[in-house]
N, C-alpha and C positions, 0 to 999 in steps of 0.2 A: 781068094782074098776076102771077098765079101762075107763068107761064112765065118772066117776068123774074126773079122770086124764085129759081126753080130754077137758071136760067142763072148768076145772080150768085153764088149759094152753091156752085156747082160750077165756078167759073171755071178752076180749075187743071186740070180735065179737058179743056177745049176751047181754052184760051188757052195753048198750050204751045210753039209753034214760032217765035214772033216775038220778036226781041231788037233794040230800036232803038239799041243801042250803049251804053246806060247800065246794062245789067244787068237792067232792069225789063222786064216783058212787058206790053204794052198792046194791047188789041184792043177798041175801043169798041163799044157797042151803040147803034145809031141808032134813035131813036123818032120817027116821023112821025105826026102826027094831023091831022085835018081842020080843027079849030079850036084856037085858042090856049087856050081854057078846057079842052078835052079833054086837051091836052098838059100843062097845069099839073096837072090832076087825076091823070093817070097818073104824072108825075114826083114829085108829092107822095106818092103811094102807094109808089113805089120809095124815096123819101127816108126813109120810115119804117123800112125794114129795111136800107138801104144809103145812109147819109147822105153819104158822101164820094165824090168823083169825078163828080158830076153837073154838067154844063155845059149850060145852056139857051141856045140861040142864038135871038136875036130879042128885041125890046124891048117886046112888047105883053103882058107877063105882068101879071095882076092879083094874083098870089099873092106875099106878102112872102117866103115861103120860097124861091120860085123866083127872085125878084128877086135874092136873095143868091147864087144859083147862076148868074146870067146871065153870059154871056161878057164883057159890058161891065163888070160889077162885078168879076169876077175880074181883068180887065185893069187896072182901076183899082187894085186891091189890090196887084198885082204892081208897078205903077208906084210905089206908096207904099214898097214894100220896096226897090226900086232906089234911090229918093231917100234913104231911111234909110241904106242901106249906103254910098252915095257920101258922105253927110254924115259918117257915122261914120269912114270912112277918112280924110276930109279933116281931121277934128278930132284924130285921133290919128296923126300922121305916123310913119313908121318911125324908129327910132333912127339916129344918125349912122353906126353900123357896118354898116348894111344892114337889110333887112327881117327882122322876127321871123318865126318859123314861123307864128304865128297870122295875121299880116298876109298872108302868102303864101296861106294856106288861104282866108281871107276873099276875097282878090282872085280866087282860082280859082273860088270859089262864085259871086261876084258876076258874073264874066265869063260863067259858064255861064248864070246867070239872064238876063243881058243878051242872050245869043244866042237864048234860048228865048222871050223876051217880045216880043210885037209892039209896035212903036212907034206 
């Protein structure tokens, strides 16, 4: 746990050379445990000092905290965002003279979300 804490608090020292194209630097830490219970305990410990960015793969978690971080839950939330954006754009069509700047921005963001979100 202490090693993960040190790594996450010093991420700028070791996560310096990867740029996925969006300007952000992402180099995940993979945690593998023998049991689901051990994984939940470890991730809950990390969640106490680093609550954002945890994605738990697998659906056999008994922890409510980790269920909220599960890949399936995050995918569901992204789907909800997609539907909300699509509905919002449909309810507020652009004016007759063309798209407003804000519509173009939202369409750009939503198309980016659609590209990144698994279907």
